[in-house]
C-alpha positions in Angstrom: -25.4 -47.6 -34.6 -23.2 -49.2 -32.0 -24.5 -48.8 -28.5 -22.0 -49.4 -25.6 -23.3 -51.6 -22.9 -24.1 -49.6 -19.7 -21.5 -51.4 -17.6 -18.9 -50.8 -20.3 -19.8 -47.1 -20.4 -19.5 -46.8 -16.6 -16.1 -48.5 -16.7 -14.9 -46.1 -19.3 -16.1 -43.2 -17.3 -14.4 -44.4 -14.1 -11.2 -45.0 -16.0 -11.2 -41.6 -17.7 -8.2 -39.4 -16.8 -8.7 -37.0 -13.9 -7.4 -33.6 -14.5 -7.5 -30.3 -12.6 -6.6 -26.7 -13.4 -5.7 -24.2 -10.7 -6.1 -20.5 -11.1 -4.6 -17.8 -8.8 -7.0 -14.9 -8.7 -7.7 -11.6 -6.9 -9.8 -12.2 -3.7 -12.9 -10.6 -5.2 -13.0 -12.8 -8.3 -16.3 -14.7 -8.5 -16.2 -18.5 -9.1 -18.2 -19.6 -12.2 -20.9 -22.2 -11.7 -20.3 -25.8 -12.9 -22.8 -25.2 -15.6 -21.0 -22.1 -16.9 -17.7 -24.0 -16.7 -19.0 -26.9 -18.7 -21.3 -25.2 -21.2 -20.6 -21.5 -21.0 -17.7 -19.1 -20.9 -16.6 -19.8 -17.3 -13.4 -21.6 -18.1 -12.4 -18.9 -20.7 -13.0 -16.2 -18.1 -10.9 -17.9 -15.5 -8.1 -18.5 -18.0 -8.2 -14.9 -19.1 -8.0 -13.6 -15.5 -5.7 -16.1 -14.0 -3.5 -17.0 -16.9 -1.4 -13.9 -17.1 2.2 -14.7 -17.8 3.5 -11.5 -16.2 1.1 -10.3 -13.6 1.7 -7.1 -11.5 3.5 -7.7 -8.2 4.2 -4.2 -6.9 1.5 -1.9 -5.7 1.3 1.4 -7.5 1.8 3.3 -4.2 5.2 1.8 -3.3 8.1 4.3 -3.1 11.8 3.9 -2.5 14.1 1.1 -3.7 11.3 -1.5 -3.7 9.4 0.4 -6.3 11.9 -1.0 -8.9 11.1 -4.6 -7.9 8.8 -6.7 -10.1 6.1 -5.3 -12.2 4.3 -2.2 -11.0 0.5 -2.2 -10.9 -1.5 0.2 -13.1 -4.5 0.3 -10.8 -4.6 2.0 -7.4 -4.9 0.2 -4.1 -7.9 0.6 -1.9 -6.9 3.3 0.6 -8.5 4.2 3.9 -9.0 7.8 5.1 -6.3 8.9 7.6 -8.4 11.8 8.9 -11.8 10.5 10.2 -14.7 12.9 10.7 -14.4 12.5 14.5 -10.9 13.9 14.3 -12.1 17.0 12.5 -14.6 17.7 15.2 -11.8 17.5 17.8 -10.0 20.2 15.8 -12.6 22.8 16.4 -10.8 24.0 19.6 -7.4 25.6 18.9 -5.8 23.6 21.6 -6.9 20.4 20.0 -5.0 20.8 16.7 -3.1 17.6 16.1 -2.8 15.1 13.3 -4.5 11.8 14.2 -2.3 8.8 14.8 -2.3 6.3 11.9 -3.9 2.9 12.4 -1.5 0.2 13.5 -3.9 -2.8 13.5 -6.2 -4.4 11.0 -8.8 -7.1 11.4 -9.3 -9.9 8.9 -12.8 -8.6 8.2 -11.4 -5.2 7.5 -9.0 -6.7 5.0 -11.6 -8.9 3.4 -14.1 -6.0 3.1 -11.7 -3.8 1.3 -10.5 -6.5 -1.1 -14.0 -7.6 -2.0 -14.0 -5.7 -5.3 -11.2 -5.5 -7.9 -8.5 -4.2 -5.5 -5.6 -6.5 -4.7 -4.0 -4.3 -2.0 -5.6 -2.4 0.9 -3.7 0.4 2.6 -5.2 1.3 5.9 -2.0 3.3 6.9 1.8 3.0 6.5 1.6 0.6 9.4 -1.3 -1.6 8.3 -1.5 -3.1 4.8 -3.1 -6.2 3.4 -3.2 -8.3 0.2 -4.8 -11.6 -0.8 -5.1 -14.4 -3.3 -8.0 -16.6 -4.2 -7.1 -20.1 -5.3 -9.7 -21.8 -7.6 -9.4 -25.3 -8.9 -11.6 -26.8 -11.6 -11.7 -30.6 -11.3 -12.4 -32.3 -14.6 -13.2 -35.7 -16.1 -13.6 -36.8 -19.7 -16.9 -35.0 -20.1 -15.7 -31.7 -18.6 -15.8 -29.9 -15.2 -17.3 -32.0 -12.4 -16.4 -29.9 -9.5 -14.8 -26.7 -8.2 -12.9 -25.8 -5.0 -11.8 -22.4 -3.7 -10.0 -20.9 -0.8 -8.6 -17.5 -0.2 -5.4 -16.5 1.6 -5.3 -13.0 3.1 -2.0 -11.5 4.3 -2.0 -8.6 6.7 1.2 -6.7 7.4 1.2 -4.5 10.5 3.6 -2.6 12.8 1.6 -2.7 16.0 4.0 -0.8 18.2 5.7 2.5 17.3 8.7 1.8 19.6 9.2 -1.8 18.2 11.0 -2.5 14.9 9.2 -5.8 14.5 6.7 -6.3 11.6 4.1 -8.9 11.7 2.5 -10.7 8.7 -0.7 -12.5 9.5 -1.7 -15.2 7.1 -5.4 -16.4 7.1 -6.6 -19.2 4.9 -10.4 -18.8 4.7 -13.6 -19.1 2.7 -13.1 -22.8 1.8 -15.7 -24.0 -0.7 -16.0 -27.3 -2.6 -18.8 -27.9 -5.1 -19.5 -31.2 -7.0 -16.9 -33.9 -7.3 -13.4 -32.8 -6.2 -10.1 -34.1 -4.9 -9.8 -31.6 -2.0 -9.4 -34.3 0.6 -5.8 -34.8 -0.8 -5.1 -31.3 -1.8 -2.1 -29.6 -0.1 -1.8 -25.9 0.7 1.5 -24.3 1.3 2.3 -20.8 2.7 5.6 -19.1 2.6 7.0 -15.6 3.2 10.3 -14.5 1.7 12.6 -11.5 1.8 13.0 -11.3 -2.0 15.3 -8.3 -1.9 16.8 -5.8 0.5 18.8 -2.6 0.4 21.6 -2.6 1.5 22.0 -6.3 0.4 24.3 -6.9 3.4 21.6 -6.2 5.9 20.4 -9.3 7.7 16.8 -9.8 8.8 15.6 -11.9 11.8 12.5 -13.9 10.9 10.3 -16.2 13.0 10.3 -19.9 12.1 6.5 -19.9 11.6 6.7 -20.3 7.9 7.0 -22.1 5.5 4.1 -24.5 6.3 2.3 -27.1 4.2 -1.0 -28.8 5.2 -3.8 -30.7 3.6 -7.1 -28.9 2.8 -8.7 -30.4 5.9 -5.7 -29.6 8.2 -5.6 -26.0 7.0 -9.3 -25.6 7.6 -8.8 -26.6 11.3 -5.6 -24.5 11.7 -5.9 -21.6 9.2 -3.9 -18.8 10.9 -0.1 -18.1 10.9 1.9 -15.1 12.1 5.3 -14.5 10.5 7.5 -11.7 12.0 10.4 -9.8 10.4 12.9 -7.4 12.0 16.1 -5.7 11.0 18.3 -4.4 13.8 19.4 -0.8 13.7 22.9 0.1 12.4 22.6 -1.8 9.1 21.1 0.9 6.9 22.1 3.9 4.8 20.7 7.3 4.1 21.5 11.0 4.4 21.6 12.4 7.9 22.2 9.0 9.5 18.7 7.9 8.6 19.9 4.3 8.8 17.3 3.1 6.3 16.9 -0.6 5.4 14.3 -1.2 2.6 13.1 -4.7 1.6 10.6 -6.7 -0.4 8.5 -9.2 1.5 6.9 -11.6 -0.9 4.1 -14.0 0.3 3.7 -17.2 -1.7 0.8 -19.7 -1.8 1.2 -23.2 -3.3 -1.5 -25.6 -4.2 -0.5 -29.2 -4.8 -2.9 -31.7 -6.5 -3.6 -35.1 -4.9 -2.2 -38.3 -6.4 -4.2 -39.4 -9.4 -5.0 -35.9 -10.6 -3.0 -34.6 -13.6 -2.3 -30.9 -14.0 0.2 -28.2 -13.2 1.3 -29.1 -9.7 2.4 -27.6 -7.5 0.8 -24.3 -8.7 2.4 -21.2 -7.0 0.8 -17.8 -6.7 2.3 -14.6 -5.4 0.0 -12.1 -3.8 1.1 -8.5 -4.2 4.3 -7.9 -2.3 4.9 -5.7 0.7 7.6 -3.0 0.9 8.7 -2.8 4.5 11.2 -0.2 5.6 13.2 0.4 8.8 14.9 3.6 9.9 16.5 5.2 12.9 16.4 8.8 11.7 17.4 11.2 14.5 14.5 13.6 13.6 11.8 11.0 13.9 10.3 9.3 17.0 12.0 6.7 19.1 15.4 7.8 17.8 17.1 6.6 21.0 15.1 3.5 21.6 13.9 4.8 25.0 17.1 3.6 26.6 17.4 0.5 24.4 19.8 1.2 21.5 18.9 -2.2 19.9 15.4 -0.9 19.3 16.2 2.6 18.0 13.9 4.0 15.2 10.9 2.2 13.8 9.3 0.4 10.9 6.8 1.4 8.3 5.6 0.2 4.9 7.2 2.2 2.1 4.0 3.4 0.6 3.2 7.0 -0.5 1.3 8.5 2.5 -1.7 10.8 2.3 -1.9 14.1 4.2 -5.5 15.1 4.6 -6.6 18.7 5.1 -10.2 19.8 5.6 -11.9 22.6 3.8 -15.1 22.2 5.8 -16.4 25.3 7.7 -14.7 25.6 11.1 -11.7 23.4 10.3 -8.7 25.2 11.7 -6.7 24.9 8.4 -9.7 25.7 6.1 -8.1 28.6 4.2 -4.9 26.6 3.5 -7.0 23.6 2.3 -9.0 25.8 0.0 -5.7 27.3 -1.4 -4.3 23.9 -2.1 -7.5 22.8 -3.7 -7.3 25.8 -6.1 -3.7 24.9 -6.8 -4.7 21.4 -7.8 -7.9 22.2 -9.7 -7.2 25.6 -11.3 -3.5 26.2 -11.2 -3.4 28.8 -13.9 -5.6 31.1 -11.7 -3.0 31.1 -8.9 0.0 33.3 -8.3 2.6 33.6 -9.6 1.2 33.5 -13.1 2.3 30.6 -15.3 0.2 29.3 -18.2 2.0 25.9 -18.0 1.6 25.5 -14.2 0.9 22.0 -13.0 1.3 21.8 -9.3 2.5 18.4 -8.0 1.3 16.6 -4.9 -2.1 15.2 -5.7 -1.2 11.9 -7.4 1.1 9.0 -6.6 2.8 9.7 -9.9 3.8 13.2 -8.7 4.3 13.0 -4.9 5.9 15.5 -2.7 9.2 14.7 -0.9 10.1 15.9 2.6 12.9 18.4 2.9 14.4 18.4 6.4 18.2 18.2 6.3 18.8 21.2 4.1 17.7 24.2 6.2 19.2 26.6 3.7 17.0 25.3 0.9 14.0 25.3 3.3 14.6 29.0 4.1 15.1 29.8 0.4 11.7 28.1 -0.4 10.1 30.4 2.2 11.9 33.5 0.9 10.8 33.0 -2.6 7.2 32.5 -1.5 7.2 35.7 0.6 8.7 37.6 -2.3 5.8 36.5 -4.6 3.2 37.4 -2.0 4.7 40.9 -1.8 4.9 41.1 -5.5 1.2 40.4 -6.1 -0.4 41.7 -2.9 2.0 44.4 -1.8 3.7 44.9 1.5 0.4 45.2 3.3 -0.6 41.6 2.6 0.1 40.8 6.3 -2.6 43.3 7.5 -5.1 41.7 9.8 -2.7 38.9 10.8 -2.4 37.3 7.4 0.6 35.2 6.4 1.9 34.0 3.1 0.9 30.4 2.5 2.8 28.5 -0.2 2.2 25.2 -1.9 4.0 22.9 -2.4 5.2 23.3 1.2 8.5 25.0 2.1 9.4 21.7 3.8 9.4 19.8 0.5 11.9 19.6 -2.3 9.1 20.7 -4.6 8.9 24.0 -2.7 8.9 27.5 -4.3 12.7 27.6 -5.0 12.9 24.3 -6.8 13.8 25.8 -10.1 16.9 27.3 -8.6 18.1 23.8 -7.7 16.9 21.8 -10.8 17.1 23.4 -14.2 14.7 20.8 -15.7 11.8 22.0 -13.5 9.2 24.5 -14.8 9.7 28.0 -13.2 6.9 29.4 -11.1 5.3 25.9 -10.7 3.9 26.7 -7.3 1.2 28.8 -5.7 1.2 31.5 -3.0 -1.8 33.2 -1.2 -2.2 35.3 1.9 -4.3 33.4 4.5 -5.2 34.1 8.1 -2.1 33.5 10.3 -3.9 31.2 12.8 -5.1 28.9 9.9 -1.6 28.8 8.4 -0.2 28.0 11.8 -2.8 25.2 12.3 -1.9 23.7 8.9 1.8 23.8 9.9 1.1 21.9 13.1 -0.9 19.3 11.2 1.9 18.9 8.6 4.6 18.4 11.3 2.4 15.9 13.1 1.8 14.1 9.9 5.5 13.8 9.1 6.3 12.5 12.5 3.4 10.1 12.9 4.0 8.6 9.5 7.8 8.4 9.7 8.3 10.5 6.6 12.1 10.7 5.9 14.0 13.3 4.0 14.7 12.8 0.3 13.5 11.1 -2.8 13.0 7.6 -1.4 9.9 8.6 0.5 6.9 10.7 -0.4 3.4 11.8 0.2 0.4 13.3 -1.5 -2.2 15.8 -0.2 -6.0 15.2 -0.2 -8.5 17.9 0.4 -11.8 16.9 2.1 
């Protein structure tokens, strides 16, 4: 048996090739131990998770032109409640009926907490969204893994001010970790934010010069936060009713470049889930005149399917309406008008509702059909005691009661009506209008929302 002298073995080890493999992962992905990487299934797990050749890039909840960009996710985002318990308590007095204003800020901790599991996108509101990417590098020598390093990039997109069309994207590089023998001292980290597509294509954004930026591991640790802003001026968009809509895809990028002497794919580029910003200057939404500043007309939002929350809890002003909608979702065949094939839309992102504002004639027809069906099933006295005919989907949506008269491909009688106390129906209407305005829901198929009953 030939035994290599100790000094020769050491020299061979020191001259062994240095390699590194970098994986772009979701923020909540655990990092395998060195032992598991060397002797277990750790490397195979990383390769399976981070080695996808065609990963999803577009959140499931995106609506509008950006929904056709990239590959759509098949798993939902983490979504915050838009109707906190405290807001429901405020609704107990009739004069307090109003839909709560959506969140416009998000802390880094809020983003991190909601991306700690398998979610890769967190939707706090249409004005506060975040995504992230964990970068894990396995450093290897001839005898296998000798070290690991990780850092995570979180990107928060917000529209802090309703009367300002500027969107802000906050990049935070955090959770640096190096275990064992690594080359992180020479590793370079790059951040970039691109407008990958916009509609109309001729629209021109104004972006801040903050990005792109590239720094070493140590430099990024000492200066880990960057804010990138994007704004489209009004007057560049399209849309019915002079909505002046500009839609875009904002794509963050993270690059990791290996130091000299280490072989492997370099630079390695990862793309966190993209954002779908949208700008409008619709006359029927807030800030339509710019408060005296025409250059700031309209507003911005993320083109994600919004969620209208109604409460069925005792004392909620819209309780009867909420209970009616819940029945329409959970037991549609028991609702009126009768239809054995009824499948009422509006409770999933695959079948959202779309706001109807510009066609008053169709809105009135939705209402007329609903009232006709209430009279058909409950007679002309259904209004006794101050009751009103409640319909779902709402008359203010394209999916309303008369939809089959406008679209021959739609199932007839695929809606529900029910007499409810008039004051509760009125409260639900106030909440709905407040929801539309606060969330900048525009008319037509390029926007949408769903309804959730609490």
